[in-house]
Structure formats: structure tokens, C-alpha cells
LUMBADREN-404602 format. One line per 2 residues: number of its first residue (from 1); their letters; for each residue x, y, z of N, C-alpha, C, O. Coordinates in pm, whole numbers, plus 50000, padded with zeros to 5 digits. Layout:
NUM> a> X Y Z X Y Z X Y Z X Y Z | ...
//
This chain:
1> mp> 07861 03871 01797 07887 03792 01934 07764 03816 02011 07713 03928 02020 | 07709 03690 02076 07574 03706 02152 07591 03778 02263 07698 03791 02322
3> dl> 07471 03833 02300 07463 03898 02433 07481 03810 02540 07436 03697 02526 | 07550 03845 02663 07594 03745 02768 07439 03735 02851 07407 03628 02903
5> dd> 07360 03837 02857 07252 03801 02923 07157 03671 02846 07092 03588 02908 | 07168 03679 02722 07103 03580 02641 07149 03438 02678 07071 03343 02690
7> al> 07288 03431 02697 07361 03309 02728 07320 03260 02848 07303 03138 02854 | 07298 03333 02958 07259 03282 03083 07121 03243 03100 07091 03167 03192
9> eg> 07038 03283 03025 06894 03232 03018 06831 03251 03131 06782 03148 03178 | 06814 03364 03201 06740 03386 03304 06749 03525 03342 06762 03609 03253
11> pp> 06743 03567 03486 06744 03717 03501 06874 03778 03470 06974 03707 03462 | 06878 03901 03452 07000 03980 03401 07126 03940 03510 07116 03933 03633
13> as> 07232 03918 03438 07346 03874 03532 07420 03996 03589 07418 04102 03525 | 07479 03988 03697 07544 04098 03767 07675 04108 03685 07704 04025 03599
15> et> 07743 04205 03714 07857 04252 03641 07987 04151 03685 08084 04145 03610 | 07983 04085 03792 08079 04006 03815 08058 03868 03761 08159 03800 03748
17> te> 07938 03813 03726 07882 03697 03634 07948 03739 03500 08026 03659 03448 | 07922 03859 03440 07946 03894 03319 08110 03892 03295 08154 03834 03195
19> vw> 08195 03954 03385 08325 03931 03369 08384 03787 03374 08483 03750 03312 | 08309 03711 03456 08343 03573 03478 08326 03481 03328 08409 03405 03279
21> qr> 08206 03514 03281 08169 03469 03135 08274 03507 03035 08317 03429 02950 | 08315 03634 03048 08419 03676 02935 08536 03614 02958 08592 03568 02858
23> fk> 08595 03598 03077 08724 03543 03100 08722 03389 03063 08823 03331 03023 | 08613 03335 03079 08587 03190 03040 08590 03194 02902 08661 03110 02847
25> ev> 08517 03291 02820 08531 03282 02665 08672 03304 02627 08715 03240 02531 | 08752 03389 02689 08875 03432 02635 08981 03330 02653 09055 03293 02562
27> fg> 08985 03279 02795 09092 03189 02831 09056 03048 02815 09140 02959 02801 | 08914 03028 02819 08886 02887 02824 08948 02769 02729 08958 02651 02763
29> gr> 08987 02823 02605 09050 02732 02510 09192 02694 02543 09240 02597 02484 | 09262 02758 02628 09404 02750 02646 09436 02654 02767 09423 02700 02881
31> tt> 09473 02535 02751 09490 02426 02870 09617 02380 02846 09661 02405 02733 | 09697 02311 02933 09811 02267 02911 09765 02116 02897 09647 02086 02918
33> sf> 09857 02024 02862 09838 01879 02841 09803 01821 02958 09718 01732 02955 | 09856 01859 03071 09802 01800 03209 09676 01821 03232 09607 01727 03273
35> hr> 09620 01947 03209 09470 01973 03235 09400 01931 03151 09281 01931 03180 | 09438 01877 03012 09363 01816 02907 09338 01666 02952 09230 01611 02929
37> rk> 09437 01605 03015 09433 01458 03053 09327 01479 03161 09215 01432 03146 | 09360 01548 03268 09264 01558 03371 09122 01569 03321 09035 01492 03361
39> rk> 09098 01670 03228 08964 01700 03173 08903 01570 03120 08785 01540 03141 | 08985 01499 03054 08922 01380 02986 08890 01273 03083 08805 01191 03049
41> kk> 08949 01261 03208 08918 01164 03314 08796 01217 03354 08698 01144 03364 | 08792 01355 03383 08645 01412 03447 08526 01374 03352 08414 01338 03389
43> sl> 08574 01388 03214 08468 01361 03126 08393 01250 03117 08278 01252 03072 | 08465 01121 03170 08417 01008 03193 08310 00996 03295 08224 00910 03278
45> ea> 08307 01064 03384 08242 01080 03515 08095 01152 03484 08078 01217 03381 | 08009 01136 03568 07884 01200 03519 07901 01360 03535 07962 01418 03625
47> pk> 07832 01417 03425 07859 01550 03406 07797 01628 03524 07697 01576 03575 | 07845 01756 03579 07832 01811 03682 07787 01947 03642 07838 02003 03545
49> ee> 07672 02014 03728 07613 02135 03698 07737 02228 03709 07822 02220 03798 | 07736 02325 03597 07841 02422 03602 07813 02528 03733 07697 02555 03763
51> qf> 07916 02580 03800 07906 02665 03898 07990 02788 03861 08100 02781 03806 | 07927 02904 03895 07988 03030 03884 08041 03070 04001 08019 03004 04103
53> af> 08119 03183 04005 08206 03217 04122 08097 03293 04227 08108 03293 04350 | 07992 03357 04151 07907 03449 04230 07768 03388 04195 07678 03472 04183
55> gp> 07738 03272 04178 07615 03202 04130 07533 03171 04232 07551 03213 04346 | 07423 03085 04194 07337 03047 04305 07416 02958 04397 07520 02901 04367
57> gr> 07350 02952 04520 07423 02872 04633 07555 02923 04689 07608 02872 04788 | 07608 03028 04621 07724 03087 04666 07713 03207 04742 07806 03288 04743
59> ep> 07601 03227 04810 07568 03363 04869 07666 03378 04989 07713 03279 05045 | 07696 03511 05027 07777 03523 05140 07717 03486 05271 07594 03488 05282
61> vd> 07801 03448 05385 07723 03395 05493 07797 03488 05601 07913 03530 05592 | 07691 03515 05724 07748 03593 05845 07860 03526 05898 07872 03403 05903
63> tg> 07951 03619 05941 08065 03546 06016 08013 03474 06152 08064 03365 06179 | 07921 03526 06235 07875 03466 06320 07792 03344 06299 07803 03253 06382
65> dl> 07718 03331 06209 07652 03213 06171 07749 03105 06122 07723 02988 06149 | 07862 03136 06050 07942 03052 06004 08031 02986 06118 08062 02867 06113
67> ls> 08072 03075 06225 08143 03035 06343 08044 02915 06420 08085 02807 06462 | 07903 02967 06426 07852 02878 06527 07815 02737 06445 07789 02632 06504
69> nl> 07814 02750 06308 07820 02625 06263 07939 02535 06245 07925 02417 06213 | 08054 02589 06265 08191 02529 06280 08173 02473 06424 08183 02352 06444
71> fq> 08146 02559 06523 08134 02511 06671 08058 02390 06693 08099 02302 06769 | 07951 02382 06630 07843 02284 06644 07910 02156 06554 07918 02045 06606
73> qy> 07947 02175 06443 08006 02071 06352 08126 01996 06432 08141 01874 06424 | 08198 02070 06500 08315 02003 06531 08304 01978 06708 08395 01932 06778
75> gw> 08186 02016 06749 08177 01985 06901 08235 02066 07007 08244 02028 07124 | 08280 02205 06954 08353 02299 07038 08269 02378 07134 08324 02451 07216
77> eq> 08124 02367 07129 08033 02449 07213 08061 02434 07347 08068 02533 07419 | 08082 02302 07399 08101 02275 07531 08238 02319 07597 08248 02372 07708
79> pl> 08332 02291 07517 08476 02349 07579 08467 02500 07571 08513 02564 07665 | 08418 02555 07481 08410 02702 07449 08341 02756 07611 08397 02833 07689
81> aq> 08224 02702 07626 08139 02750 07745 08209 02719 07847 08207 02802 07937 | 08286 02606 07868 08376 02573 08005 08489 02688 08016 08519 02730 08128
83> ar> 08544 02734 07912 08647 02825 07906 08569 02972 07957 08627 03051 08032 | 08463 02991 07917 08384 03111 07942 08351 03109 08098 08322 03214 08156
85> vi> 08355 02989 08162 08324 02978 08286 08445 03035 08371 08440 03118 08461 | 08564 02962 08315 08700 03009 08368 08737 03143 08361 08802 03195 08451
87> ds> 08695 03216 08239 08748 03343 08216 08651 03438 08305 08699 03542 08350 | 08503 03402 08334 08409 03502 08401 08402 03436 08539 08290 03427 08589
89> wt> 08519 03383 08612 08507 03324 08755 08471 03442 08839 08385 03420 08924 | 08525 03577 08830 08508 03654 08914 08360 03696 08921 08314 03710 09035
91> el> 08272 03721 08808 08131 03748 08819 08079 03619 08870 07993 03639 08955 | 08101 03491 08847 08019 03395 08882 08043 03364 09036 07946 03338 09107
93> ag> 08167 03368 09084 08176 03338 09202 08191 03461 09313 08191 03444 09435 | 08202 03567 09256 08228 03701 09344 08373 03733 09359 08465 03651 09364
95> er> 08383 03891 09366 08512 03945 09364 08595 03888 09487 08710 03848 09468 | 08540 03884 09602 08623 03819 09725 08651 03687 09723 08755 03644 09775
97> ta> 08567 03611 09667 08596 03462 09649 08713 03435 09540 08804 03356 09562 | 08702 03508 09422 08798 03509 09333 08939 03566 09346 09034 03543 09271
99> eh> 08937 03648 09460 09079 03675 09510 09158 03565 09579 09281 03559 09580 | 09071 03476 09640 09128 03353 09701 09117 03228 09635 09193 03138 09670
101> ar> 09031 03209 09541 09035 03096 09471 09024 03115 09294 08948 03191 09234 | 09112 03032 09243 09127 03048 09101 09102 02923 09036 09164 02824 09073
103> pl> 09014 02915 08939 08977 02791 08855 09101 02753 08782 09178 02838 08738 | 09119 02626 08769 09235 02574 08694 09191 02523 08568 09239 02568 08464
105> yv> 09093 02418 08569 09065 02344 08451 08925 02258 08488 08879 02237 08601 | 08872 02214 08357 08749 02139 08386 08793 02002 08317 08843 01993 08205
107> ed> 08761 01883 08414 08777 01740 08393 08665 01668 08420 08620 01660 08534 | 08611 01610 08321 08479 01505 08318 08360 01578 08390 08285 01520 08469
109> gt> 08350 01696 08358 08215 01778 08408 08252 01848 08559 08162 01905 08621 | 08384 01839 08611 08420 01886 08730 08502 02001 08708 08595 01990 08628
111> lv> 08477 02134 08781 08573 02237 08764 08655 02229 08873 08608 02232 08987 | 08768 02219 08855 08874 02220 08973 08919 02364 08995 08948 02441 08903
113> vq> 08925 02396 09140 08948 02544 09174 09064 02524 09285 09050 02436 09370 | 09184 02612 09281 09271 02611 09365 09266 02725 09445 09273 02837 09393
115> cd> 09254 02706 09584 09237 02800 09689 09367 02828 09757 09452 02740 09772 | 09381 02941 09796 09511 03002 09871 09524 02964 09998 09629 02992 10055
117> st> 09423 02896 10068 09425 02867 10205 09335 02763 10242 09225 02764 10187 | 09364 02663 10334 09270 02556 10365 09123 02610 10417 09016 02556 10389
119> aw> 09138 02714 10488 09005 02782 10540 08935 02839 10420 08812 02836 10423 | 08984 02882 10330 08886 02895 10186 08845 02791 10128 08733 02787 10077
121> at> 08921 02700 10127 08894 02560 10064 08756 02506 10131 08653 02473 10071 | 08778 02506 10259 08655 02450 10350 08549 02532 10338 08444 02471 10318
123> ql> 08539 02681 10345 08430 02756 10316 08379 02743 10216 08258 02727 10226 | 08441 02743 10061 08389 02719 09952 08332 02575 09922 08256 02554 09828
125> rt> 08370 02488 10001 08302 02362 09972 08165 02351 10045 08082 02271 10003 | 08141 02429 10150 07997 02456 10194 07934 02537 10118 07812 02530 10138
127> mr> 07973 02633 10014 07916 02708 09913 07896 02631 09790 07833 02685 09699 | 07940 02514 09775 07941 02442 09643 07798 02451 09573 07788 02471 09452
129> sn> 07700 02438 09647 07580 02437 09570 07518 02583 09506 07457 02592 09399 | 07540 02661 09572 07533 02797 09548 07612 02838 09398 07549 02874 09299
131> il> 07747 02825 09404 07818 02841 09312 07773 02769 09167 07762 02819 09055 | 07754 02643 09211 07699 02556 09095 07582 02610 09027 07574 02613 08904
133> gt> 07497 02650 09103 07359 02694 09069 07382 02823 08984 07323 02847 08879 | 07472 02902 09043 07515 03027 08945 07576 02989 08808 07543 03043 08702
135> ia> 07649 02910 08819 07711 02842 08674 07618 02803 08587 07602 02853 08476 | 07532 02681 08649 07427 02647 08568 07332 02743 08517 07274 02718 08412
137> er> 07309 02853 08583 07208 02949 08540 07259 03041 08414 07202 03066 08308 | 07385 03083 08463 07451 03179 08361 07528 03123 08229 07539 03186 08123
139> vp> 07576 03000 08254 07628 02914 08145 07591 02779 08131 07666 02683 08150 | 07466 02775 08095 07412 02604 08114 07477 02509 08008 07473 02387 08021
141> da> 07546 02581 07886 07621 02489 07786 07762 02418 07858 07826 02328 07803 | 07785 02460 07949 07932 02427 08004 07925 02287 08058 08027 02218 08053
143> gi> 07818 02239 08108 07826 02085 08154 07876 02065 08281 07896 01952 08327 | 07899 02179 08347 07974 02156 08471 07871 02110 08584 07776 02176 08626
145> ed> 07908 01993 08623 07828 01931 08739 07876 01923 08890 07804 01898 08987 | 07998 01946 08891 08064 01946 09016 08168 02034 09026 08227 02068 08923
147> lr> 08208 02087 09159 08329 02163 09187 08428 02103 09282 08383 02046 09381 | 08559 02108 09265 08637 02031 09357 08736 02147 09395 08786 02214 09305
149> fl> 08762 02170 09514 08838 02300 09586 08956 02212 09625 08941 02109 09691 | 09072 02256 09584 09208 02208 09635 09251 02281 09756 09212 02398 09759
151> np> 09311 02246 09842 09389 02303 09944 09536 02343 09875 09589 02288 09778 | 09578 02439 09943 09718 02494 09905 09820 02367 09906 09808 02282 09993
153> ga> 09905 02359 09822 10015 02267 09828 10101 02283 09927 10111 02394 09980 | 10176 02180 09969 10278 02206 10065 10403 02272 09995 10418 02267 09873
155> ps> 10493 02334 10081 10617 02419 10054 10692 02308 09966 10671 02192 10001 | 10783 02331 09850 10861 02250 09806 11004 02278 09870 11040 02386 09918
157> wk> 11079 02163 09864 11207 02182 09957 11312 02129 09819 11423 02082 09846 | 11275 02137 09706 11348 02099 09593 11416 02226 09543 11458 02212 09428
159> hg> 11439 02347 09599 11502 02452 09557 11660 02446 09592 11709 02379 09683 | 11734 02532 09498 11872 02564 09534 11994 02448 09492 11970 02331 09460
161> pr> 12101 02498 09499 12201 02411 09455 12249 02292 09514 12328 02217 09455 | 12196 02266 09652 12210 02156 09724 12098 02088 09765 12090 02031 09874
163> si> 12000 02091 09671 11894 01993 09699 11918 01859 09655 11995 01848 09559 | 11862 01741 09712 11897 01619 09680 11753 01550 09656 11650 01587 09711
165> sg> 11764 01446 09564 11632 01368 09532 11582 01304 09684 11655 01296 09783 | 11459 01266 09677 11416 01199 09788 11277 01255 09821 11218 01328 09742
167> rg> 11226 01217 09940 11095 01255 09965 11088 01399 10041 10982 01461 10053 | 11195 01439 10084 11189 01553 10173 11172 01526 10312 11190 01415 10360
169> pr> 11129 01651 10395 11088 01621 10534 10977 01546 10534 10891 01551 10446 | 10975 01465 10644 10853 01368 10681 10755 01446 10749 10736 01404 10863
171> dt> 10676 01560 10712 10572 01619 10776 10473 01626 10696 10486 01627 10573 | 10364 01630 10758 10221 01656 10699 10200 01818 10699 10225 01896 10791
173> yg> 10143 01848 10558 10091 01983 10556 09939 01982 10517 09891 01896 10442 | 09863 02088 10576 09740 02093 10542 09643 02025 10621 09524 02030 10589
//
């Protein structure tokens, strides 16, 4: 029986490559008729270079590198950066501001923030450029170009078993 290292014609093979070669030797001749037909079709195609389970081009990749490549390939970098802005709102806007305003979502480069009072919404509108500057400095990949501060919503009159459809009371809020 020939030596496995001689069969590979190169540097000495690792143990896993030797095991792979041995399995291929032992089990290579036993195929079902389906696999034989499939193999005949493949033989008509251009011959491909044989690949080993742990051969060249099959080196392990760091998880961080793999994920960053996936994020780049599928265009997930900006949505992930936008989610990072929403998650770190307390650090970006300040603790006191975060108690009274909470980010909801990002739409077309605009971060929408719900405020718990009209006074806070008005105050934050005046601070818009400062908050945008902080976001652009700390999370530049987010692509947030504007902030929209929403006033608190009017109370709902659609509660309880005796509510009816319609516009409700004709009063303005906010």
C-alpha cells in the first residue's frame, strides 16, 4: 500500500487529511445507482479540482470577521448602527432627557422620539443640533440626519364596554 504522504505530493499531511484519504479509499467504490447516474452527469462537465475537508482554502475564519463580512454583504451595517442609537439613547441624549423622551424608530434618516410632555418636546426641538452632533460623532454609520420629537398623544376615549365608534369628544389636545 502506498504511503499517504507520497499520494498527496506536497508537505506532510495532517492527521485529519490522512483520515479523509483513508475513508475515501475504503468507502469510495460503494455508491448507489442514483449516485452513479449523478456522477456520470458530472463527468460530462469540466473536471473540477478535488477539495479536501481541511485542505487549502478551507482555513477557519474568526467569528467577528465572518459577521462583519455578512453585515456588509447583506447591507445590515446601517440598520444595526441605527439600533445601536436607539439602545444607547440614555448615553447619547443624557439621563434626564432619556427619562422624558424615548426613541421609537428610524425612518428615512429621521429618528422619531416620543416625549412625555409638550414642554419636553419643545425643549428638545431647541436642542436638536446638539443631540444630532452627539449621534453623528459617536455612531457615524447610523445615517441619522434629523430628529423628530412627537408630542404626547391625546387620551383615548375608546375604553370600556360602552364605547361607541366615532370621533369622540370634539376638543383639541396639545
